py3Dmol code that shows the C-alpha trace and the ligand (Angstrom):
import py3Dmol

protein = """\
ATOM      1  CA  MET A   1      16.512  87.423 215.689  1.00  0.00           C
ATOM      2  CA  ALA A   2      13.254  87.710 217.638  1.00  0.00           C
ATOM      3  CA  ILE A   3      12.609  83.992 217.538  1.00  0.00           C
ATOM      4  CA  VAL A   4      15.614  83.244 219.719  1.00  0.00           C
ATOM      5  CA  THR A   5      15.280  86.308 221.958  1.00  0.00           C
ATOM      6  CA  GLU A   6      12.150  84.695 223.378  1.00  0.00           C
ATOM      7  CA  PHE A   7      14.410  81.964 224.809  1.00  0.00           C
ATOM      8  CA  TYR A   8      16.709  84.475 226.462  1.00  0.00           C
ATOM      9  CA  GLU A   9      13.705  85.882 228.310  1.00  0.00           C
ATOM     10  CA  LYS A  10      12.519  82.429 229.397  1.00  0.00           C
ATOM     11  CA  PHE A  11      16.008  81.621 230.548  1.00  0.00           C
ATOM     12  CA  ARG A  12      16.253  84.831 232.572  1.00  0.00           C
ATOM     13  CA  GLU A  13      12.934  83.983 234.205  1.00  0.00           C
ATOM     14  CA  GLY A  14      14.472  80.679 235.328  1.00  0.00           C
ATOM     15  CA  GLU A  15      12.595  78.359 232.934  1.00  0.00           C
ATOM     16  CA  SER A  16      14.432  75.367 231.500  1.00  0.00           C
ATOM     17  CA  LEU A  17      14.928  75.497 227.754  1.00  0.00           C
ATOM     18  CA  GLU A  18      13.120  73.066 225.461  1.00  0.00           C
ATOM     19  CA  ALA A  19      14.434  72.123 222.027  1.00  0.00           C
ATOM     20  CA  LYS A  20      12.228  73.835 219.489  1.00  0.00           C
ATOM     21  CA  TYR A  21      13.766  72.846 216.166  1.00  0.00           C
ATOM     22  CA  THR A  22      15.613  69.875 214.718  1.00  0.00           C
ATOM     23  CA  PRO A  23      18.700  70.795 212.725  1.00  0.00           C
ATOM     24  CA  GLU A  24      19.034  69.324 209.261  1.00  0.00           C
ATOM     25  CA  VAL A  25      21.782  66.700 209.507  1.00  0.00           C
ATOM     26  CA  ILE A  26      23.694  65.719 206.367  1.00  0.00           C
ATOM     27  CA  ILE A  27      26.154  62.826 206.564  1.00  0.00           C
ATOM     28  CA  PHE A  28      28.892  62.314 203.992  1.00  0.00           C
ATOM     29  CA  ASP A  29      31.101  59.262 203.469  1.00  0.00           C
ATOM     30  CA  GLU A  30      34.315  61.252 203.238  1.00  0.00           C
ATOM     31  CA  GLU A  31      35.777  64.303 204.966  1.00  0.00           C
ATOM     32  CA  GLY A  32      36.478  65.889 201.587  1.00  0.00           C
ATOM     33  CA  GLU A  33      32.770  65.832 200.803  1.00  0.00           C
ATOM     34  CA  VAL A  34      32.053  67.846 203.970  1.00  0.00           C
ATOM     35  CA  ASP A  35      34.669  70.401 202.853  1.00  0.00           C
ATOM     36  CA  ALA A  36      33.158  70.674 199.370  1.00  0.00           C
ATOM     37  CA  PHE A  37      29.619  70.960 200.748  1.00  0.00           C
ATOM     38  CA  ALA A  38      30.652  73.682 203.212  1.00  0.00           C
ATOM     39  CA  ALA A  39      32.419  75.691 200.505  1.00  0.00           C
ATOM     40  CA  GLU A  40      29.394  75.355 198.214  1.00  0.00           C
ATOM     41  CA  PHE A  41      27.137  76.529 201.066  1.00  0.00           C
ATOM     42  CA  VAL A  42      29.202  79.712 201.406  1.00  0.00           C
ATOM     43  CA  ILE A  43      29.414  80.245 197.643  1.00  0.00           C
ATOM     44  CA  ASP A  44      25.612  79.889 197.341  1.00  0.00           C
ATOM     45  CA  GLN A  45      25.126  82.393 200.157  1.00  0.00           C
ATOM     46  CA  VAL A  46      27.402  84.961 198.503  1.00  0.00           C
ATOM     47  CA  ALA A  47      25.821  84.322 195.087  1.00  0.00           C
ATOM     48  CA  LYS A  48      22.370  85.034 196.582  1.00  0.00           C
ATOM     49  CA  LYS A  49      23.540  88.112 198.500  1.00  0.00           C
ATOM     50  CA  GLU A  50      26.829  89.625 197.410  1.00  0.00           C
ATOM     51  CA  ASP A  51      27.115  91.823 200.522  1.00  0.00           C
ATOM     52  CA  SER A  52      26.633  88.887 202.891  1.00  0.00           C
ATOM     53  CA  VAL A  53      27.907  89.122 206.446  1.00  0.00           C
ATOM     54  CA  LEU A  54      29.581  85.884 207.503  1.00  0.00           C
ATOM     55  CA  THR A  55      30.842  84.503 210.800  1.00  0.00           C
ATOM     56  CA  LEU A  56      33.887  82.291 210.290  1.00  0.00           C
ATOM     57  CA  PRO A  57      35.509  79.540 212.364  1.00  0.00           C
ATOM     58  CA  THR A  58      39.079  78.335 212.851  1.00  0.00           C
ATOM     59  CA  GLY A  59      40.494  74.916 213.803  1.00  0.00           C
ATOM     60  CA  ASN A  60      41.298  71.859 211.700  1.00  0.00           C
ATOM     61  CA  THR A  61      37.739  71.226 210.578  1.00  0.00           C
ATOM     62  CA  PRO A  62      37.257  74.189 208.199  1.00  0.00           C
ATOM     63  CA  LEU A  63      40.717  73.971 206.564  1.00  0.00           C
ATOM     64  CA  GLY A  64      39.349  71.999 203.608  1.00  0.00           C
ATOM     65  CA  MET A  65      36.447  74.438 203.220  1.00  0.00           C
ATOM     66  CA  TYR A  66      38.874  77.365 203.052  1.00  0.00           C
ATOM     67  CA  GLU A  67      41.033  75.509 200.529  1.00  0.00           C
ATOM     68  CA  ASN A  68      37.977  74.976 198.321  1.00  0.00           C
ATOM     69  CA  LEU A  69      36.945  78.624 198.685  1.00  0.00           C
ATOM     70  CA  VAL A  70      40.383  79.899 197.681  1.00  0.00           C
ATOM     71  CA  GLN A  71      40.302  77.582 194.680  1.00  0.00           C
ATOM     72  CA  ALA A  72      36.803  78.720 193.699  1.00  0.00           C
ATOM     73  CA  TYR A  73      37.958  82.346 193.950  1.00  0.00           C
ATOM     74  CA  ASN A  74      41.023  81.617 191.785  1.00  0.00           C
ATOM     75  CA  PHE A  75      38.765  80.024 189.178  1.00  0.00           C
ATOM     76  CA  GLY A  76      36.511  83.082 189.223  1.00  0.00           C
ATOM     77  CA  GLN A  77      33.595  81.112 190.642  1.00  0.00           C
ATOM     78  CA  VAL A  78      32.962  83.462 193.569  1.00  0.00           C
ATOM     79  CA  ASP A  79      33.519  87.099 194.388  1.00  0.00           C
ATOM     80  CA  PHE A  80      33.909  88.090 198.049  1.00  0.00           C
ATOM     81  CA  SER A  81      34.656  91.755 197.413  1.00  0.00           C
ATOM     82  CA  ASN A  82      31.389  92.881 199.043  1.00  0.00           C
ATOM     83  CA  VAL A  83      31.473  90.380 201.897  1.00  0.00           C
ATOM     84  CA  THR A  84      31.983  91.333 205.546  1.00  0.00           C
ATOM     85  CA  ALA A  85      33.497  88.617 207.743  1.00  0.00           C
ATOM     86  CA  PHE A  86      33.642  88.256 211.520  1.00  0.00           C
ATOM     87  CA  ASN A  87      35.732  85.625 213.230  1.00  0.00           C
ATOM     88  CA  LEU A  88      34.340  83.713 216.160  1.00  0.00           C
ATOM     89  CA  ASP A  89      37.182  83.900 218.631  1.00  0.00           C
ATOM     90  CA  GLU A  90      40.854  84.419 219.468  1.00  0.00           C
ATOM     91  CA  TYR A  91      43.153  83.292 222.260  1.00  0.00           C
ATOM     92  CA  TYR A  92      43.932  85.904 224.922  1.00  0.00           C
ATOM     93  CA  PRO A  93      46.549  87.111 225.414  1.00  0.00           C
ATOM     94  CA  MET A  94      47.843  86.478 221.920  1.00  0.00           C
ATOM     95  CA  ASP A  95      50.040  88.566 219.658  1.00  0.00           C
ATOM     96  CA  PRO A  96      48.086  88.650 216.383  1.00  0.00           C
ATOM     97  CA  ASN A  97      51.358  88.125 214.495  1.00  0.00           C
ATOM     98  CA  SER A  98      52.204  84.925 216.376  1.00  0.00           C
ATOM     99  CA  GLU A  99      51.949  81.765 214.265  1.00  0.00           C
ATOM    100  CA  ASP A 100      49.517  80.409 216.863  1.00  0.00           C
ATOM    101  CA  SER A 101      46.985  83.228 216.564  1.00  0.00           C
ATOM    102  CA  TYR A 102      43.678  82.815 214.799  1.00  0.00           C
ATOM    103  CA  TYR A 103      44.550  86.089 213.066  1.00  0.00           C
ATOM    104  CA  SER A 104      47.542  84.345 211.424  1.00  0.00           C
ATOM    105  CA  TYR A 105      45.421  81.268 210.686  1.00  0.00           C
ATOM    106  CA  MET A 106      42.840  83.353 208.840  1.00  0.00           C
ATOM    107  CA  ARG A 107      45.468  85.290 206.902  1.00  0.00           C
ATOM    108  CA  LYS A 108      47.241  82.115 205.874  1.00  0.00           C
ATOM    109  CA  ASN A 109      44.175  80.079 204.969  1.00  0.00           C
ATOM    110  CA  LEU A 110      41.852  82.696 203.484  1.00  0.00           C
ATOM    111  CA  PHE A 111      42.454  86.414 203.592  1.00  0.00           C
ATOM    112  CA  ASP A 112      45.952  86.464 202.063  1.00  0.00           C
ATOM    113  CA  HIS A 113      44.342  84.866 199.013  1.00  0.00           C
ATOM    114  CA  VAL A 114      40.813  86.256 198.834  1.00  0.00           C
ATOM    115  CA  PRO A 115      39.913  89.959 199.106  1.00  0.00           C
ATOM    116  CA  VAL A 116      36.828  90.860 201.123  1.00  0.00           C
ATOM    117  CA  LYS A 117      35.140  94.165 201.901  1.00  0.00           C
ATOM    118  CA  GLU A 118      35.788  93.979 205.663  1.00  0.00           C
ATOM    119  CA  TRP A 119      37.231  91.413 207.990  1.00  0.00           C
ATOM    120  CA  HIS A 120      37.023  91.628 211.786  1.00  0.00           C
ATOM    121  CA  ILE A 121      38.662  89.499 214.446  1.00  0.00           C
ATOM    122  CA  LEU A 122      39.010  89.889 218.193  1.00  0.00           C
ATOM    123  CA  ASN A 123      42.403  91.381 219.049  1.00  0.00           C
ATOM    124  CA  GLY A 124      44.326  89.039 221.325  1.00  0.00           C
ATOM    125  CA  GLY A 125      46.969  91.755 221.709  1.00  0.00           C
ATOM    126  CA  ALA A 126      44.574  94.336 223.180  1.00  0.00           C
ATOM    127  CA  ASP A 127      45.598  95.710 226.592  1.00  0.00           C
ATOM    128  CA  ASP A 128      42.172  95.371 228.134  1.00  0.00           C
ATOM    129  CA  PRO A 129      40.174  92.221 227.260  1.00  0.00           C
ATOM    130  CA  GLU A 130      36.900  93.656 228.572  1.00  0.00           C
ATOM    131  CA  LYS A 131      37.205  96.768 226.416  1.00  0.00           C
ATOM    132  CA  GLU A 132      38.187  94.660 223.412  1.00  0.00           C
ATOM    133  CA  ALA A 133      35.153  92.408 223.901  1.00  0.00           C
ATOM    134  CA  GLN A 134      32.920  95.477 224.096  1.00  0.00           C
ATOM    135  CA  ARG A 135      34.475  96.967 220.944  1.00  0.00           C
ATOM    136  CA  TYR A 136      33.753  93.733 219.067  1.00  0.00           C
ATOM    137  CA  ALA A 137      30.245  93.344 220.505  1.00  0.00           C
ATOM    138  CA  ASP A 138      29.415  96.879 219.360  1.00  0.00           C
ATOM    139  CA  LEU A 139      30.771  96.184 215.885  1.00  0.00           C
ATOM    140  CA  LEU A 140      28.832  92.934 215.654  1.00  0.00           C
ATOM    141  CA  SER A 141      25.604  94.557 216.736  1.00  0.00           C
ATOM    142  CA  VAL A 142      25.937  97.106 213.936  1.00  0.00           C
ATOM    143  CA  HIS A 143      26.164  94.266 211.402  1.00  0.00           C
ATOM    144  CA  GLN A 144      23.499  91.968 212.821  1.00  0.00           C
ATOM    145  CA  PRO A 145      21.781  89.940 211.616  1.00  0.00           C
ATOM    146  CA  ILE A 146      24.737  87.955 210.354  1.00  0.00           C
ATOM    147  CA  ASP A 147      23.576  86.120 207.215  1.00  0.00           C
ATOM    148  CA  LEU A 148      25.491  82.907 207.812  1.00  0.00           C
ATOM    149  CA  ALA A 149      27.503  81.686 210.800  1.00  0.00           C
ATOM    150  CA  ILE A 150      29.800  78.735 210.149  1.00  0.00           C
ATOM    151  CA  LEU A 151      30.863  76.846 213.252  1.00  0.00           C
ATOM    152  CA  GLY A 152      33.069  73.995 214.354  1.00  0.00           C
ATOM    153  CA  LEU A 153      32.388  71.827 217.390  1.00  0.00           C
ATOM    154  CA  GLY A 154      34.645  71.687 220.445  1.00  0.00           C
ATOM    155  CA  PRO A 155      36.714  68.587 221.158  1.00  0.00           C
ATOM    156  CA  LYS A 156      35.797  65.537 223.259  1.00  0.00           C
ATOM    157  CA  THR A 157      32.902  66.235 225.632  1.00  0.00           C
ATOM    158  CA  THR A 158      33.196  70.051 225.606  1.00  0.00           C
ATOM    159  CA  CYS A 159      30.482  70.687 222.999  1.00  0.00           C
ATOM    160  CA  HIS A 160      31.857  74.207 222.791  1.00  0.00           C
ATOM    161  CA  LEU A 161      30.882  76.659 220.064  1.00  0.00           C
ATOM    162  CA  ALA A 162      33.612  79.239 219.359  1.00  0.00           C
ATOM    163  CA  PHE A 163      35.129  79.325 222.873  1.00  0.00           C
ATOM    164  CA  ASN A 164      31.791  79.124 224.674  1.00  0.00           C
ATOM    165  CA  GLU A 165      32.732  76.330 227.031  1.00  0.00           C
ATOM    166  CA  ARG A 166      30.458  74.299 229.298  1.00  0.00           C
ATOM    167  CA  GLY A 167      28.583  76.654 231.589  1.00  0.00           C
ATOM    168  CA  SER A 168      28.080  79.295 228.894  1.00  0.00           C
ATOM    169  CA  GLN A 169      24.590  80.751 229.044  1.00  0.00           C
ATOM    170  CA  VAL A 170      22.205  81.087 226.133  1.00  0.00           C
ATOM    171  CA  ASP A 171      22.179  84.883 226.358  1.00  0.00           C
ATOM    172  CA  SER A 172      25.967  85.258 226.611  1.00  0.00           C
ATOM    173  CA  ARG A 173      27.662  87.904 224.478  1.00  0.00           C
ATOM    174  CA  THR A 174      31.233  88.583 223.364  1.00  0.00           C
ATOM    175  CA  ARG A 175      33.529  88.317 226.383  1.00  0.00           C
ATOM    176  CA  PHE A 176      36.729  87.015 227.929  1.00  0.00           C
ATOM    177  CA  VAL A 177      36.506  83.323 228.927  1.00  0.00           C
ATOM    178  CA  THR A 178      38.654  80.707 230.630  1.00  0.00           C
ATOM    179  CA  LEU A 179      39.201  77.603 228.521  1.00  0.00           C
ATOM    180  CA  ASP A 180      38.023  74.124 229.510  1.00  0.00           C
ATOM    181  CA  PRO A 181      40.849  71.705 230.471  1.00  0.00           C
ATOM    182  CA  GLU A 182      39.752  69.397 227.621  1.00  0.00           C
ATOM    183  CA  THR A 183      40.062  72.250 225.124  1.00  0.00           C
ATOM    184  CA  ILE A 184      43.463  73.183 226.508  1.00  0.00           C
ATOM    185  CA  GLY A 185      44.662  69.560 226.156  1.00  0.00           C
ATOM    186  CA  VAL A 186      43.520  69.161 222.548  1.00  0.00           C
ATOM    187  CA  ASN A 187      44.264  72.673 221.272  1.00  0.00           C
ATOM    188  CA  SER A 188      47.780  72.721 222.763  1.00  0.00           C
ATOM    189  CA  GLN A 189      48.686  70.148 220.127  1.00  0.00           C
ATOM    190  CA  LEU A 190      47.934  72.756 217.457  1.00  0.00           C
ATOM    191  CA  PHE A 191      50.454  75.219 218.960  1.00  0.00           C
ATOM    192  CA  VAL A 192      53.984  75.448 217.568  1.00  0.00           C
ATOM    193  CA  ASN A 193      55.100  74.891 221.167  1.00  0.00           C
ATOM    194  CA  PRO A 194      52.274  73.112 223.065  1.00  0.00           C
ATOM    195  CA  ASN A 195      53.502  74.632 226.344  1.00  0.00           C
ATOM    196  CA  GLU A 196      52.483  78.046 225.053  1.00  0.00           C
ATOM    197  CA  ILE A 197      48.789  77.163 224.914  1.00  0.00           C
ATOM    198  CA  ARG A 198      46.674  79.915 226.454  1.00  0.00           C
ATOM    199  CA  THR A 199      44.162  79.322 229.199  1.00  0.00           C
ATOM    200  CA  GLY A 200      41.983  82.238 228.167  1.00  0.00           C
ATOM    201  CA  ALA A 201      40.282  83.585 225.066  1.00  0.00           C
ATOM    202  CA  LEU A 202      37.969  86.232 223.697  1.00  0.00           C
ATOM    203  CA  THR A 203      34.873  84.783 222.080  1.00  0.00           C
ATOM    204  CA  GLN A 204      31.568  85.726 220.513  1.00  0.00           C
ATOM    205  CA  GLY A 205      28.789  84.646 222.867  1.00  0.00           C
ATOM    206  CA  ILE A 206      26.072  82.080 222.297  1.00  0.00           C
ATOM    207  CA  ALA A 207      23.532  84.845 221.687  1.00  0.00           C
ATOM    208  CA  ASP A 208      25.809  86.469 219.086  1.00  0.00           C
ATOM    209  CA  ILE A 209      25.923  83.134 217.248  1.00  0.00           C
ATOM    210  CA  LEU A 210      22.195  82.423 217.559  1.00  0.00           C
ATOM    211  CA  ASP A 211      21.404  85.897 216.204  1.00  0.00           C
ATOM    212  CA  ALA A 212      22.593  84.767 212.754  1.00  0.00           C
ATOM    213  CA  GLU A 213      19.901  84.077 210.154  1.00  0.00           C
ATOM    214  CA  LYS A 214      21.440  80.753 209.183  1.00  0.00           C
ATOM    215  CA  ILE A 215      23.963  78.462 210.872  1.00  0.00           C
ATOM    216  CA  LEU A 216      26.188  75.732 209.440  1.00  0.00           C
ATOM    217  CA  LEU A 217      27.955  73.438 211.938  1.00  0.00           C
ATOM    218  CA  LEU A 218      30.777  71.244 210.638  1.00  0.00           C
ATOM    219  CA  ALA A 219      32.218  68.187 212.379  1.00  0.00           C
ATOM    220  CA  LYS A 220      34.599  65.534 211.136  1.00  0.00           C
ATOM    221  CA  GLY A 221      36.238  62.504 212.711  1.00  0.00           C
ATOM    222  CA  VAL A 222      35.351  60.103 215.495  1.00  0.00           C
ATOM    223  CA  GLY A 223      36.708  62.552 218.090  1.00  0.00           C
ATOM    224  CA  LYS A 224      33.552  64.620 217.501  1.00  0.00           C
ATOM    225  CA  ALA A 225      31.083  61.709 217.589  1.00  0.00           C
ATOM    226  CA  TRP A 226      30.217  62.084 221.288  1.00  0.00           C
ATOM    227  CA  GLY A 227      29.741  65.820 220.934  1.00  0.00           C
ATOM    228  CA  VAL A 228      27.612  65.503 217.802  1.00  0.00           C
ATOM    229  CA  ASN A 229      25.344  63.038 219.573  1.00  0.00           C
ATOM    230  CA  ARG A 230      25.035  65.322 222.623  1.00  0.00           C
ATOM    231  CA  THR A 231      24.393  68.342 220.408  1.00  0.00           C
ATOM    232  CA  LEU A 232      21.328  66.652 218.991  1.00  0.00           C
ATOM    233  CA  LYS A 233      20.099  64.583 221.958  1.00  0.00           C
ATOM    234  CA  GLY A 234      19.497  65.209 225.651  1.00  0.00           C
ATOM    235  CA  PRO A 235      18.513  68.506 227.231  1.00  0.00           C
ATOM    236  CA  VAL A 236      19.218  71.915 225.778  1.00  0.00           C
ATOM    237  CA  SER A 237      21.493  73.132 228.533  1.00  0.00           C
ATOM    238  CA  SER A 238      24.735  74.840 229.407  1.00  0.00           C
ATOM    239  CA  ASP A 239      26.591  71.561 230.005  1.00  0.00           C
ATOM    240  CA  ALA A 240      26.563  71.212 226.196  1.00  0.00           C
ATOM    241  CA  PRO A 241      26.584  74.692 224.628  1.00  0.00           C
ATOM    242  CA  SER A 242      26.142  73.193 221.145  1.00  0.00           C
ATOM    243  CA  SER A 243      22.715  71.894 222.250  1.00  0.00           C
ATOM    244  CA  TYR A 244      21.541  75.542 222.084  1.00  0.00           C
ATOM    245  CA  LEU A 245      21.531  75.128 218.319  1.00  0.00           C
ATOM    246  CA  ARG A 246      18.183  73.343 218.744  1.00  0.00           C
ATOM    247  CA  LEU A 247      16.659  76.707 219.657  1.00  0.00           C
ATOM    248  CA  HIS A 248      17.432  78.075 216.192  1.00  0.00           C
ATOM    249  CA  PRO A 249      15.128  77.520 213.200  1.00  0.00           C
ATOM    250  CA  ASN A 250      17.758  77.337 210.474  1.00  0.00           C
ATOM    251  CA  VAL A 251      20.675  75.065 211.366  1.00  0.00           C
ATOM    252  CA  THR A 252      22.416  72.623 209.041  1.00  0.00           C
ATOM    253  CA  ILE A 253      24.921  70.139 210.439  1.00  0.00           C
ATOM    254  CA  ALA A 254      27.365  68.583 207.960  1.00  0.00           C
ATOM    255  CA  LEU A 255      29.223  65.505 209.187  1.00  0.00           C
ATOM    256  CA  ASP A 256      31.436  62.791 207.894  1.00  0.00           C
ATOM    257  CA  LYS A 257      30.549  59.183 208.725  1.00  0.00           C
ATOM    258  CA  ALA A 258      32.957  59.054 211.660  1.00  0.00           C
ATOM    259  CA  ALA A 259      31.506  62.155 213.352  1.00  0.00           C
ATOM    260  CA  ALA A 260      28.008  60.713 212.857  1.00  0.00           C
ATOM    261  CA  SER A 261      28.923  57.285 214.222  1.00  0.00           C
ATOM    262  CA  TYR A 262      27.172  57.698 217.636  1.00  0.00           C
ATOM    263  CA  LEU A 263      23.904  58.961 216.179  1.00  0.00           C
TER     264      LEU A 263
END
"""
ligand_1 = """\
16
GLP
C 38.544 75.499 218.657
C 37.882 76.834 218.235
C 36.488 76.586 217.782
C 36.571 75.433 216.808
C 36.785 74.176 217.586
C 37.033 72.936 216.749
O 38.852 75.461 219.988
N 37.872 77.836 219.209
O 35.954 77.764 217.208
O 35.385 75.337 216.100
O 37.744 74.355 218.577
O 38.374 72.768 216.391
P 38.822 71.668 215.358
O 38.151 71.981 214.087
O 40.319 71.793 215.285
O 38.378 70.357 215.905
"""
view = py3Dmol.view(width=600, height=400)
view.addModel(protein, "pdb")
view.setStyle({"model": 0}, {"cartoon": {"style": "trace"}})
view.addModel(ligand_1, "xyz")
view.setStyle({"model": 1}, {"stick": {}})
view.zoomTo()
view.show()
């Protein structure tokens, strides 16, 4: 998307980034309303363009959205058979068949229930993470622009998007990354055995995310309140990768009351 590329050039020339757009922020009383809104957002997108290309998140936040999407599919309210989906990230190293992998998460919560045209995810079991990142970057570039990227927000003060932790640059692309200690602490609790948490991951870059035509960021719970506030206020800078969303002209942020409580 040309509009964002201009920022990559400024950044490379050493200029500080200025927020250019204000995301639309929608606050719901209940978590379930965020889930329903997010599912409706996806259904509308696919209704408007049946061969939509979507970027999909993992984590606790989108579970309700996926549940609503599976239900809508079962009721014949949406057809994903022409949709292409790309996941944001995957732990590395990670056997895709492990219960802890994002591959397993996506199978369990969406793709075992809903057929799509194509689904792509970074392979945590690949021998060479650099080569795997390049394979995925090449695949993504063939499908750009993504029509809709759905994102969650990193825990605590990380403000990460996918696994773009603090320090990630605006023009970053798909790559191997080392996880932030705060991410490791929170995400280990989602592992069957918390001691098996990984310290590394493969992730789409900030530029891959900002290349999408439209972005939907979801956040629920008071644990995201600090990050939501920092996403929207303060400088657009690498100490809060989610602040880069203010460089994009078409961002919607759906929150429950708790996540919006520091705004
Ligand atoms: C994880 C994922 C992100 C996700 C975020 C939020 O670390 N890599 O893509 O959006 O953290 O997770 P949760 O929804 O569980 O809070």
